N, C-alpha and C positions, 0 to 999 in steps of 0.2 A: 664294574664302577666306570663311570662316564665322566671325562673330564670336561669342562668347559673351557673355551678359547681365553687366554688371560691377554693383557694388554701387551704383555712382551710378544705372544704371538703375533697381535696385529701390526706392531712395531716392527718385527722382523719381515713381515709378509711388505710392509709399505717400503722399508729400506732395500729390500732385492728387487721390489717392480720399478723403484726411483733408479737403482742401478742399472737394470736392465735397458730402460728408457735413456739414460745418459749414454750407454754404450753405443746403442741404436743411432742417437744423434751424432757422436763422434764418427762413428762409421758411414753416415750418412755425408758426412761433411768430407770425409776424405774421399767418397766415391765421387763427390761432386768436383772437387778438385781435380782429381783423377780424370773425368769426364772433360773439364775444360783443357788440361795439360794433353791430354790423347786426342782431342778433336783436333789442336791446333797442328799438332805433330802429323797425323794420318792425312788430315785433311787439307790443309793450308801450307804445309811444308811438303808433306810427300805427294800430295794430289792423288791421294786414292780414293777416287770416286766410288768405287764399289764397296767403301765404308761409310757412306751416309746414313743408311739405315742403321748402322752401329751407335751413331749419336744423336740423331735429329728425329722428333716425330715427323708423321707424314705430312702434317699441316704445318711445319717448321717454317718461319718466315725471319729474315736478317734484314735488320734496319740500319743502313750505313752510307753516309756523305748523301742522304737525300734520297738513296735508292731504298726499295723493297726486293729483296730476292726471297726466291724459295728453294726447295731441293732441285729442280729442273735447271734454274738459273745457275745455283752453285755448281751442280754437273758439267753445265756448259764450260764456265770459267775454268774447272778444273782439267776439264779435256784440252783446251788451249793453253792452260799455264804448263802442263807436260808436255808440249810440243815445243815450247818457247827455249830458245836460245839466245844467249848462252844461257846455262842453267843457273839459277841463283840459288843460294843456300841462305837458309831463313833458321833462326835460332829464337825460342821463343822464352819469354822469363813473365812470371806472373805475380803479382803482389795483390792476394786478395783483402779487402778490407770489409768485407761485410756477407755472411751467408746467413739467410734466415729460411727455416724450414717449417711447414705447417702442413700435415698430414702428407699428401702426396704431391704438393707443390713448393720448389724452392726458389728462392730470389738470392743470385750470387752475384756481386758486385766486385771488379777487381782492376788493376791496370795491367794492361798488357803491352810489354814491349818487345818489338821483333828487331833483330839485327839482322839486315840483308846484304848479303855479300855476293856480288859477282865479277866474275873474271874482267878485268881490265877496267874495273870502275871503283871508285870511292864507295867504301862501307856507308850505308844509311840505316839510321835507327829512327824508329816510328814507335811513339807511346800513343796508346788509346786507352781511354775509359770505357769500360763495359759492364753491360749489366745484362744478366740471362736469366730466364724463367726455364725452369726443368721441371718434368713431370717425372713421378716413378711410375714405371711401367712393368710388366711381368719380366722384362730381360734387364731391369735396371733403370737409372736415371736416364732420361734423354732431354735435348734441349727443345724447346718449343719456341722460345723467341731469343734473339740476341741482338741487342741494340748497342752500338758504339759511337763514340765521336773522339776527334784528337783530344789527347788529353797533355797534361803537363804534369810531371812528376820532378 
């Protein structure tokens, strides 16, 4: 005796596929936030130039203060930063206000507040407003473009 699919069967399939898509979207949002947080910690706080490939695509560009940087210019900046004395301590805080994902591309916008502490100097706090475009790769999300400007919050 063969059974024909019922409306209930189709409804259950629809609900389960919707649930899986929602879980994937939530996982992507967490991964994108982690991408931002880890990038700023490893790259701009700890000056780990060997981690550039973990966070950026090969054709990555950074647009900041009227300049355009790529992985090579970023690597040069990090090498100089690692040698700078006295050492500066940077603490990063992010306030994400927009994350959109379309297939394998994501747009992420957030406020980035960095607190800089250097020995024998007053503490500085700088806030930027930033937007990045990330692409999904086999290794996970990678930044393709990061644009920022000084922001007010």
